Biopython code that builds the backbone (N, CA, C, O; Angstrom):
import numpy as np
from Bio.PDB.StructureBuilder import StructureBuilder

atoms = [
    (1, "MET", "N", (-25.485, -5.530, 2.521)),
    (1, "MET", "CA", (-26.780, -4.918, 2.421)),
    (1, "MET", "C", (-27.548, -5.583, 1.283)),
    (1, "MET", "O", (-27.054, -5.718, 0.164)),
    (2, "LEU", "N", (-28.737, -5.979, 1.597)),
    (2, "LEU", "CA", (-29.615, -6.597, 0.607)),
    (2, "LEU", "C", (-30.874, -5.757, 0.452)),
    (2, "LEU", "O", (-31.234, -4.980, 1.337)),
    (3, "ASP", "N", (-31.535, -5.927, -0.685)),
    (3, "ASP", "CA", (-32.848, -5.306, -0.811)),
    (3, "ASP", "C", (-33.919, -6.341, -0.453)),
    (3, "ASP", "O", (-33.603, -7.460, -0.047)),
    (4, "GLU", "N", (-35.149, -5.966, -0.604)),
    (4, "GLU", "CA", (-36.254, -6.845, -0.213)),
    (4, "GLU", "C", (-36.323, -8.131, -1.038)),
    (4, "GLU", "O", (-37.005, -9.079, -0.649)),
    (5, "SER", "N", (-35.622, -8.172, -2.173)),
    (5, "SER", "CA", (-35.581, -9.372, -3.017)),
    (5, "SER", "C", (-34.300, -10.170, -2.810)),
    (5, "SER", "O", (-34.001, -11.081, -3.582)),
    (6, "ASN", "N", (-33.545, -9.829, -1.772)),
    (6, "ASN", "CA", (-32.249, -10.455, -1.462)),
    (6, "ASN", "C", (-31.183, -10.187, -2.516)),
    (6, "ASN", "O", (-30.223, -10.947, -2.641)),
    (7, "GLU", "N", (-31.352, -9.109, -3.273)),
    (7, "GLU", "CA", (-30.308, -8.688, -4.214)),
    (7, "GLU", "C", (-29.264, -7.905, -3.426)),
    (7, "GLU", "O", (-29.608, -7.057, -2.602)),
    (8, "ILE", "N", (-27.998, -8.189, -3.681)),
    (8, "ILE", "CA", (-26.922, -7.510, -2.962)),
    (8, "ILE", "C", (-26.813, -6.067, -3.459)),
    (8, "ILE", "O", (-26.610, -5.812, -4.646)),
    (9, "LEU", "N", (-26.954, -5.136, -2.516)),
    (9, "LEU", "CA", (-26.763, -3.722, -2.827)),
    (9, "LEU", "C", (-25.322, -3.308, -2.546)),
    (9, "LEU", "O", (-24.745, -2.507, -3.281)),
    (10, "ALA", "N", (-24.755, -3.849, -1.499)),
    (10, "ALA", "CA", (-23.366, -3.577, -1.115)),
    (10, "ALA", "C", (-22.861, -4.803, -0.376)),
    (10, "ALA", "O", (-23.608, -5.456, 0.353)),
    (11, "GLY", "N", (-21.589, -5.108, -0.569)),
    (11, "GLY", "CA", (-21.008, -6.237, 0.139)),
    (11, "GLY", "C", (-20.753, -7.448, -0.731)),
    (11, "GLY", "O", (-20.711, -8.574, -0.233)),
    (12, "HIS", "N", (-20.582, -7.232, -2.026)),
    (12, "HIS", "CA", (-20.298, -8.357, -2.924)),
    (12, "HIS", "C", (-19.021, -9.084, -2.512)),
    (12, "HIS", "O", (-18.952, -10.312, -2.561)),
    (13, "GLY", "N", (-18.011, -8.315, -2.105)),
    (13, "GLY", "CA", (-16.754, -8.925, -1.668)),
    (13, "GLY", "C", (-16.939, -9.760, -0.413)),
    (13, "GLY", "O", (-16.353, -10.835, -0.284)),
    (14, "ARG", "N", (-17.757, -9.265, 0.514)),
    (14, "ARG", "CA", (-18.028, -10.028, 1.734)),
    (14, "ARG", "C", (-18.752, -11.328, 1.391)),
    (14, "ARG", "O", (-18.478, -12.379, 1.971)),
    (15, "TYR", "N", (-19.670, -11.239, 0.451)),
    (15, "TYR", "CA", (-20.404, -12.438, 0.023)),
    (15, "TYR", "C", (-19.435, -13.477, -0.559)),
    (15, "TYR", "O", (-19.510, -14.660, -0.225)),
    (16, "LEU", "N", (-18.536, -13.026, -1.424)),
    (16, "LEU", "CA", (-17.570, -13.949, -2.028)),
    (16, "LEU", "C", (-16.630, -14.536, -0.977)),
    (16, "LEU", "O", (-16.282, -15.715, -1.042)),
    (17, "ALA", "N", (-16.219, -13.714, -0.009)),
    (17, "ALA", "CA", (-15.353, -14.220, 1.071)),
    (17, "ALA", "C", (-16.096, -15.266, 1.901)),
    (17, "ALA", "O", (-15.518, -16.285, 2.278)),
    (18, "ALA", "N", (-17.368, -15.015, 2.184)),
    (18, "ALA", "CA", (-18.169, -15.975, 2.959)),
    (18, "ALA", "C", (-18.308, -17.291, 2.199)),
    (18, "ALA", "O", (-18.248, -18.366, 2.796)),
    (19, "LYS", "N", (-18.492, -17.207, 0.893)),
    (19, "LYS", "CA", (-18.565, -18.425, 0.077)),
    (19, "LYS", "C", (-17.242, -19.178, 0.124)),
    (19, "LYS", "O", (-17.216, -20.401, 0.265)),
    (20, "GLU", "N", (-16.143, -18.434, 0.004)),
    (20, "GLU", "CA", (-14.811, -19.042, 0.025)),
    (20, "GLU", "C", (-14.566, -19.747, 1.363)),
    (20, "GLU", "O", (-13.944, -20.809, 1.413)),
    (21, "LEU", "N", (-15.060, -19.144, 2.434)),
    (21, "LEU", "CA", (-14.903, -19.733, 3.766)),
    (21, "LEU", "C", (-15.949, -20.806, 4.057)),
    (21, "LEU", "O", (-15.947, -21.422, 5.123)),
    (22, "LYS", "N", (-16.848, -21.020, 3.084)),
    (22, "LYS", "CA", (-17.911, -22.016, 3.207)),
    (22, "LYS", "C", (-18.822, -21.758, 4.422)),
    (22, "LYS", "O", (-19.272, -22.686, 5.095)),
    (23, "LEU", "N", (-19.073, -20.471, 4.673)),
    (23, "LEU", "CA", (-19.984, -20.112, 5.755)),
    (23, "LEU", "C", (-21.417, -20.426, 5.332)),
    (23, "LEU", "O", (-21.812, -20.146, 4.200)),
    (24, "GLU", "N", (-22.175, -20.998, 6.228)),
    (24, "GLU", "CA", (-23.558, -21.342, 5.912)),
    (24, "GLU", "C", (-24.492, -20.154, 6.059)),
    (24, "GLU", "O", (-25.492, -20.057, 5.347)),
    (25, "THR", "N", (-24.179, -19.261, 6.964)),
    (25, "THR", "CA", (-24.995, -18.063, 7.154)),
    (25, "THR", "C", (-24.085, -16.852, 7.302)),
    (25, "THR", "O", (-22.942, -16.958, 7.748)),
    (26, "VAL", "N", (-24.618, -15.712, 6.919)),
    (26, "VAL", "CA", (-23.896, -14.455, 7.015)),
    (26, "VAL", "C", (-24.893, -13.384, 7.464)),
    (26, "VAL", "O", (-25.954, -13.243, 6.855)),
    (27, "PRO", "N", (-24.573, -12.637, 8.508)),
    (27, "PRO", "CA", (-25.490, -11.578, 8.941)),
    (27, "PRO", "C", (-25.641, -10.518, 7.851)),
    (27, "PRO", "O", (-24.665, -10.162, 7.191)),
    (28, "CYS", "N", (-26.838, -10.025, 7.664)),
    (28, "CYS", "CA", (-27.101, -9.016, 6.637)),
    (28, "CYS", "C", (-28.061, -7.965, 7.171)),
    (28, "CYS", "O", (-28.801, -8.192, 8.129)),
    (29, "ILE", "N", (-28.026, -6.839, 6.539)),
    (29, "ILE", "CA", (-29.013, -5.794, 6.766)),
    (29, "ILE", "C", (-29.852, -5.720, 5.504)),
    (29, "ILE", "O", (-29.317, -5.655, 4.397)),
    (30, "ILE", "N", (-31.159, -5.730, 5.669)),
    (30, "ILE", "CA", (-32.068, -5.671, 4.521)),
    (30, "ILE", "C", (-32.684, -4.277, 4.469)),
    (30, "ILE", "O", (-33.306, -3.818, 5.427)),
    (31, "LEU", "N", (-32.498, -3.622, 3.339)),
    (31, "LEU", "CA", (-33.076, -2.300, 3.116)),
    (31, "LEU", "C", (-34.306, -2.468, 2.230)),
    (31, "LEU", "O", (-34.193, -2.730, 1.033)),
    (32, "GLU", "N", (-35.455, -2.315, 2.824)),
    (32, "GLU", "CA", (-36.706, -2.531, 2.087)),
    (32, "GLU", "C", (-37.346, -1.233, 1.607)),
    (32, "GLU", "O", (-38.315, -1.273, 0.850)),
    (33, "HIS", "N", (-36.837, -0.114, 2.022)),
    (33, "HIS", "CA", (-37.512, 1.160, 1.778)),
    (33, "HIS", "C", (-36.971, 1.951, 0.589)),
    (33, "HIS", "O", (-37.470, 3.040, 0.305)),
    (34, "LEU", "N", (-35.970, 1.436, -0.107)),
    (34, "LEU", "CA", (-35.346, 2.196, -1.190)),
    (34, "LEU", "C", (-36.049, 1.976, -2.526)),
    (34, "LEU", "O", (-36.450, 0.861, -2.858)),
    (35, "SER", "N", (-36.189, 3.056, -3.279)),
    (35, "SER", "CA", (-36.696, 2.949, -4.649)),
    (35, "SER", "C", (-35.578, 2.395, -5.524)),
    (35, "SER", "O", (-34.433, 2.316, -5.080)),
    (36, "ASN", "N", (-35.889, 2.011, -6.760)),
    (36, "ASN", "CA", (-34.849, 1.511, -7.670)),
    (36, "ASN", "C", (-33.776, 2.568, -7.919)),
    (36, "ASN", "O", (-32.592, 2.244, -8.011)),
    (37, "GLN", "N", (-34.188, 3.829, -8.028)),
    (37, "GLN", "CA", (-33.226, 4.906, -8.240)),
    (37, "GLN", "C", (-32.324, 5.068, -7.011)),
    (37, "GLN", "O", (-31.121, 5.286, -7.155)),
    (38, "GLN", "N", (-32.889, 4.964, -5.819)),
    (38, "GLN", "CA", (-32.096, 5.072, -4.599)),
    (38, "GLN", "C", (-31.122, 3.903, -4.463)),
    (38, "GLN", "O", (-30.004, 4.080, -3.980)),
    (39, "LYS", "N", (-31.536, 2.725, -4.883)),
    (39, "LYS", "CA", (-30.649, 1.558, -4.840)),
    (39, "LYS", "C", (-29.433, 1.790, -5.728)),
    (39, "LYS", "O", (-28.305, 1.492, -5.337)),
    (40, "LYS", "N", (-29.668, 2.322, -6.924)),
    (40, "LYS", "CA", (-28.551, 2.601, -7.836)),
    (40, "LYS", "C", (-27.601, 3.632, -7.244)),
    (40, "LYS", "O", (-26.382, 3.474, -7.307)),
    (41, "ALA", "N", (-28.169, 4.694, -6.665)),
    (41, "ALA", "CA", (-27.342, 5.735, -6.053)),
    (41, "ALA", "C", (-26.572, 5.172, -4.855)),
    (41, "ALA", "O", (-25.419, 5.540, -4.629)),
    (42, "TYR", "N", (-27.206, 4.287, -4.093)),
    (42, "TYR", "CA", (-26.554, 3.674, -2.933)),
    (42, "TYR", "C", (-25.349, 2.850, -3.370)),
    (42, "TYR", "O", (-24.289, 2.924, -2.748)),
    (43, "ARG", "N", (-25.503, 2.066, -4.434)),
    (43, "ARG", "CA", (-24.386, 1.252, -4.943)),
    (43, "ARG", "C", (-23.210, 2.139, -5.343)),
    (43, "ARG", "O", (-22.058, 1.842, -5.028)),
    (44, "ILE", "N", (-23.515, 3.229, -6.040)),
    (44, "ILE", "CA", (-22.452, 4.146, -6.477)),
    (44, "ILE", "C", (-21.754, 4.754, -5.260)),
    (44, "ILE", "O", (-20.525, 4.793, -5.202)),
    (45, "ALA", "N", (-22.537, 5.226, -4.292)),
    (45, "ALA", "CA", (-21.960, 5.842, -3.093)),
    (45, "ALA", "C", (-21.113, 4.843, -2.320)),
    (45, "ALA", "O", (-20.033, 5.191, -1.841)),
    (46, "ASP", "N", (-21.580, 3.618, -2.191)),
    (46, "ASP", "CA", (-20.829, 2.594, -1.466)),
    (46, "ASP", "C", (-19.482, 2.337, -2.125)),
    (46, "ASP", "O", (-18.470, 2.222, -1.433)),
    (47, "ASN", "N", (-19.454, 2.246, -3.427)),
    (47, "ASN", "CA", (-18.188, 2.025, -4.140)),
    (47, "ASN", "C", (-17.277, 3.243, -4.062)),
    (47, "ASN", "O", (-16.058, 3.094, -3.986)),
    (48, "LYS", "N", (-17.844, 4.435, -4.078)),
    (48, "LYS", "CA", (-17.035, 5.654, -3.971)),
    (48, "LYS", "C", (-16.385, 5.739, -2.588)),
    (48, "LYS", "O", (-15.233, 6.156, -2.470)),
    (49, "LEU", "N", (-17.112, 5.350, -1.555)),
    (49, "LEU", "CA", (-16.540, 5.354, -0.207)),
    (49, "LEU", "C", (-15.307, 4.453, -0.132)),
    (49, "LEU", "O", (-14.317, 4.796, 0.514)),
    (50, "THR", "N", (-15.376, 3.316, -0.789)),
    (50, "THR", "CA", (-14.233, 2.399, -0.817)),
    (50, "THR", "C", (-13.046, 3.064, -1.502)),
    (50, "THR", "O", (-11.908, 2.948, -1.048)),
    (51, "GLU", "N", (-13.320, 3.749, -2.581)),
    (51, "GLU", "CA", (-12.269, 4.428, -3.333)),
    (51, "GLU", "C", (-11.614, 5.533, -2.503)),
    (51, "GLU", "O", (-10.405, 5.746, -2.593)),
    (52, "LEU", "N", (-12.409, 6.231, -1.699)),
    (52, "LEU", "CA", (-11.911, 7.356, -0.910)),
    (52, "LEU", "C", (-11.297, 6.936, 0.419)),
    (52, "LEU", "O", (-10.546, 7.693, 1.033)),
    (53, "GLY", "N", (-11.618, 5.731, 0.853)),
    (53, "GLY", "CA", (-11.179, 5.281, 2.175)),
    (53, "GLY", "C", (-9.684, 5.003, 2.239)),
    (53, "GLY", "O", (-9.040, 4.717, 1.229)),
    (54, "LYS", "N", (-9.159, 5.093, 3.438)),
    (54, "LYS", "CA", (-7.750, 4.782, 3.680)),
    (54, "LYS", "C", (-7.664, 3.873, 4.902)),
    (54, "LYS", "O", (-8.498, 3.946, 5.805)),
    (55, "TRP", "N", (-6.658, 3.027, 4.915)),
    (55, "TRP", "CA", (-6.439, 2.124, 6.040)),
    (55, "TRP", "C", (-5.736, 2.859, 7.154)),
    (55, "TRP", "O", (-4.876, 3.704, 6.905)),
    (56, "ASP", "N", (-6.094, 2.545, 8.371)),
    (56, "ASP", "CA", (-5.292, 2.922, 9.524)),
    (56, "ASP", "C", (-4.303, 1.772, 9.681)),
    (56, "ASP", "O", (-4.638, 0.725, 10.233)),
    (57, "GLU", "N", (-3.095, 1.975, 9.195)),
    (57, "GLU", "CA", (-2.131, 0.874, 9.128)),
    (57, "GLU", "C", (-1.765, 0.334, 10.502)),
    (57, "GLU", "O", (-1.445, -0.848, 10.631)),
    (58, "ASN", "N", (-1.804, 1.172, 11.530)),
    (58, "ASN", "CA", (-1.518, 0.678, 12.884)),
    (58, "ASN", "C", (-2.591, -0.303, 13.331)),
    (58, "ASN", "O", (-2.280, -1.386, 13.827)),
    (59, "LEU", "N", (-3.857, 0.074, 13.157)),
    (59, "LEU", "CA", (-4.950, -0.821, 13.546)),
    (59, "LEU", "C", (-4.968, -2.081, 12.687)),
    (59, "LEU", "O", (-5.204, -3.181, 13.186)),
    (60, "LEU", "N", (-4.719, -1.909, 11.396)),
    (60, "LEU", "CA", (-4.684, -3.058, 10.497)),
    (60, "LEU", "C", (-3.565, -4.021, 10.905)),
    (60, "LEU", "O", (-3.760, -5.236, 10.921)),
    (61, "GLY", "N", (-2.412, -3.476, 11.229)),
    (61, "GLY", "CA", (-1.298, -4.304, 11.684)),
    (61, "GLY", "C", (-1.637, -5.051, 12.961)),
    (61, "GLY", "O", (-1.284, -6.221, 13.112)),
    (62, "LEU", "N", (-2.324, -4.376, 13.887)),
    (62, "LEU", "CA", (-2.736, -5.033, 15.129)),
    (62, "LEU", "C", (-3.706, -6.180, 14.867)),
    (62, "LEU", "O", (-3.613, -7.242, 15.483)),
    (63, "GLU", "N", (-4.627, -5.951, 13.956)),
    (63, "GLU", "CA", (-5.592, -7.002, 13.606)),
    (63, "GLU", "C", (-4.878, -8.218, 13.017)),
    (63, "GLU", "O", (-5.146, -9.355, 13.406)),
    (64, "PHE", "N", (-3.966, -7.966, 12.076)),
    (64, "PHE", "CA", (-3.216, -9.072, 11.474)),
    (64, "PHE", "C", (-2.331, -9.763, 12.510)),
    (64, "PHE", "O", (-2.189, -10.985, 12.497)),
    (65, "GLU", "N", (-1.742, -8.980, 13.400)),
    (65, "GLU", "CA", (-0.909, -9.563, 14.442)),
    (65, "GLU", "C", (-1.740, -10.500, 15.317)),
    (65, "GLU", "O", (-1.314, -11.617, 15.613)),
    (66, "ASP", "N", (-2.916, -10.049, 15.726)),
    (66, "ASP", "CA", (-3.808, -10.893, 16.538)),
    (66, "ASP", "C", (-4.209, -12.153, 15.783)),
    (66, "ASP", "O", (-4.171, -13.253, 16.334)),
    (67, "LEU", "N", (-4.592, -11.990, 14.522)),
    (67, "LEU", "CA", (-5.013, -13.150, 13.729)),
    (67, "LEU", "C", (-3.870, -14.140, 13.517)),
    (67, "LEU", "O", (-4.077, -15.353, 13.515)),
    (68, "SER", "N", (-2.665, -13.607, 13.339)),
    (68, "SER", "CA", (-1.527, -14.492, 13.061)),
    (68, "SER", "C", (-1.182, -15.385, 14.250)),
    (68, "SER", "O", (-0.505, -16.399, 14.082)),
    (69, "LYS", "N", (-1.636, -15.024, 15.438)),
    (69, "LYS", "CA", (-1.360, -15.815, 16.642)),
    (69, "LYS", "C", (-2.387, -16.920, 16.866)),
    (69, "LYS", "O", (-2.223, -17.756, 17.754)),
    (70, "LEU", "N", (-3.445, -16.920, 16.058)),
    (70, "LEU", "CA", (-4.527, -17.893, 16.228)),
    (70, "LEU", "C", (-4.335, -19.093, 15.311)),
    (70, "LEU", "O", (-3.640, -19.009, 14.298)),
    (71, "ASP", "N", (-4.946, -20.188, 15.668)),
    (71, "ASP", "CA", (-4.958, -21.380, 14.828)),
    (71, "ASP", "C", (-6.147, -21.256, 13.873)),
    (71, "ASP", "O", (-7.241, -21.743, 14.161)),
    (72, "LEU", "N", (-5.920, -20.605, 12.750)),
    (72, "LEU", "CA", (-6.999, -20.304, 11.797)),
    (72, "LEU", "C", (-7.234, -21.472, 10.850)),
    (72, "LEU", "O", (-6.316, -22.229, 10.534)),
    (73, "SER", "N", (-8.457, -21.603, 10.410)),
    (73, "SER", "CA", (-8.794, -22.631, 9.425)),
    (73, "SER", "C", (-8.717, -22.069, 8.009)),
    (73, "SER", "O", (-9.176, -22.698, 7.056)),
    (74, "PHE", "N", (-8.131, -20.879, 7.879)),
    (74, "PHE", "CA", (-7.992, -20.242, 6.567)),
    (74, "PHE", "C", (-6.687, -19.464, 6.536)),
    (74, "PHE", "O", (-6.098, -19.165, 7.574)),
    (75, "ASP", "N", (-6.250, -19.144, 5.334)),
    (75, "ASP", "CA", (-5.027, -18.386, 5.121)),
    (75, "ASP", "C", (-5.367, -16.894, 5.156)),
    (75, "ASP", "O", (-6.405, -16.482, 4.638)),
    (76, "LEU", "N", (-4.509, -16.097, 5.756)),
    (76, "LEU", "CA", (-4.768, -14.657, 5.848)),
    (76, "LEU", "C", (-4.793, -13.975, 4.480)),
    (76, "LEU", "O", (-5.294, -12.857, 4.361)),
    (77, "ASN", "N", (-4.267, -14.624, 3.458)),
    (77, "ASN", "CA", (-4.322, -14.051, 2.106)),
    (77, "ASN", "C", (-5.747, -13.896, 1.609)),
    (77, "ASN", "O", (-5.997, -13.169, 0.647)),
    (78, "ILE", "N", (-6.689, -14.580, 2.266)),
    (78, "ILE", "CA", (-8.084, -14.452, 1.869)),
    (78, "ILE", "C", (-8.584, -13.015, 2.061)),
    (78, "ILE", "O", (-9.613, -12.630, 1.505)),
    (79, "THR", "N", (-7.847, -12.227, 2.854)),
    (79, "THR", "CA", (-8.211, -10.834, 3.093)),
    (79, "THR", "C", (-7.910, -9.944, 1.895)),
    (79, "THR", "O", (-8.338, -8.790, 1.847)),
    (80, "GLY", "N", (-7.173, -10.484, 0.929)),
    (80, "GLY", "CA", (-6.789, -9.686, -0.233)),
    (80, "GLY", "C", (-5.395, -9.101, -0.117)),
    (80, "GLY", "O", (-4.889, -8.506, -1.068)),
    (81, "PHE", "N", (-4.768, -9.265, 1.039)),
    (81, "PHE", "CA", (-3.408, -8.790, 1.246)),
    (81, "PHE", "C", (-2.440, -9.929, 0.987)),
    (81, "PHE", "O", (-2.715, -11.081, 1.323)),
    (82, "GLU", "N", (-1.298, -9.597, 0.385)),
    (82, "GLU", "CA", (-0.242, -10.575, 0.141)),
    (82, "GLU", "C", (0.505, -10.835, 1.448)),
    (82, "GLU", "O", (0.507, -9.996, 2.349)),
    (83, "THR", "N", (1.130, -11.990, 1.542)),
    (83, "THR", "CA", (1.876, -12.362, 2.742)),
    (83, "THR", "C", (2.915, -11.309, 3.105)),
    (83, "THR", "O", (3.076, -10.977, 4.279)),
    (84, "THR", "N", (3.624, -10.780, 2.107)),
    (84, "THR", "CA", (4.657, -9.770, 2.396)),
    (84, "THR", "C", (4.036, -8.497, 2.971)),
    (84, "THR", "O", (4.607, -7.886, 3.874)),
    (85, "GLU", "N", (2.877, -8.095, 2.461)),
    (85, "GLU", "CA", (2.194, -6.914, 3.001)),
    (85, "GLU", "C", (1.794, -7.144, 4.461)),
    (85, "GLU", "O", (1.985, -6.279, 5.316)),
    (86, "ILE", "N", (1.241, -8.318, 4.724)),
    (86, "ILE", "CA", (0.820, -8.670, 6.087)),
    (86, "ILE", "C", (2.021, -8.664, 7.018)),
    (86, "ILE", "O", (1.962, -8.116, 8.119)),
    (87, "ASP", "N", (3.104, -9.274, 6.573)),
    (87, "ASP", "CA", (4.315, -9.330, 7.399)),
    (87, "ASP", "C", (4.844, -7.925, 7.707)),
    (87, "ASP", "O", (5.262, -7.655, 8.833)),
    (88, "LEU", "N", (4.827, -7.032, 6.715)),
    (88, "LEU", "CA", (5.297, -5.663, 6.937)),
    (88, "LEU", "C", (4.405, -4.921, 7.926)),
    (88, "LEU", "O", (4.901, -4.188, 8.782)),
    (89, "LEU", "N", (3.100, -5.105, 7.814)),
    (89, "LEU", "CA", (2.179, -4.462, 8.743)),
    (89, "LEU", "C", (2.368, -4.970, 10.166)),
    (89, "LEU", "O", (2.333, -4.195, 11.122)),
    (90, "ILE", "N", (2.565, -6.267, 10.296)),
    (90, "ILE", "CA", (2.799, -6.856, 11.622)),
    (90, "ILE", "C", (4.141, -6.382, 12.169)),
    (90, "ILE", "O", (4.263, -6.071, 13.354)),
    (91, "ASP", "N", (5.142, -6.329, 11.298)),
    (91, "ASP", "CA", (6.488, -5.928, 11.716)),
    (91, "ASP", "C", (6.491, -4.501, 12.262)),
    (91, "ASP", "O", (7.234, -4.204, 13.198)),
    (92, "LYS", "N", (5.673, -3.616, 11.693)),
    (92, "LYS", "CA", (5.589, -2.238, 12.175)),
    (92, "LYS", "C", (5.097, -2.170, 13.612)),
    (92, "LYS", "O", (5.403, -1.214, 14.325)),
    (93, "GLN", "N", (4.339, -3.167, 14.047)),
    (93, "GLN", "CA", (3.801, -3.176, 15.402)),
    (93, "GLN", "C", (4.873, -3.398, 16.441)),
    (93, "GLN", "O", (4.739, -2.947, 17.578)),
    (94, "SER", "N", (5.936, -4.089, 16.067)),
    (94, "SER", "CA", (6.985, -4.416, 17.030)),
    (94, "SER", "C", (8.038, -3.317, 17.134)),
    (94, "SER", "O", (8.997, -3.447, 17.894)),
    (95, "LYS", "N", (7.865, -2.249, 16.382)),
    (95, "LYS", "CA", (8.867, -1.150, 16.400)),
    (95, "LYS", "C", (8.374, 0.000, 17.233)),
    (95, "LYS", "O", (9.068, 1.008, 17.368)),
]
sb = StructureBuilder()
sb.init_structure("model")
sb.init_model(0)
sb.init_chain("A")
sb.init_seg("    ")
for serial, (resi, resn, name, xyz) in enumerate(atoms, 1):
    if name == "N":
        sb.init_residue(resn, " ", resi, " ")
    sb.init_atom(name, np.array(xyz, "f"), 0.0, 1.0, " ", f" {name:<3s}", serial, name[0])
structure = sb.get_structure()
């Protein structure tokens, strides 16, 4: 999420991942209607949602399993998960 000045309101991690992957373009949503106070509150709420969120480990394992079968131009560790974590999530899918 960007504001009308292209300042990142939410998605700093996605931006860094896109840079790491050397992506030339990244889809964004631009929020032009927020006041400065609303932008600050939005940033806080976005970070709080991350803190409160939980993974659906079955779905996450399926995603990693699908990705692991592809010829990727990047390492799955770019997701922030360690290889052992990824392997355990994938392993749960086969049980």
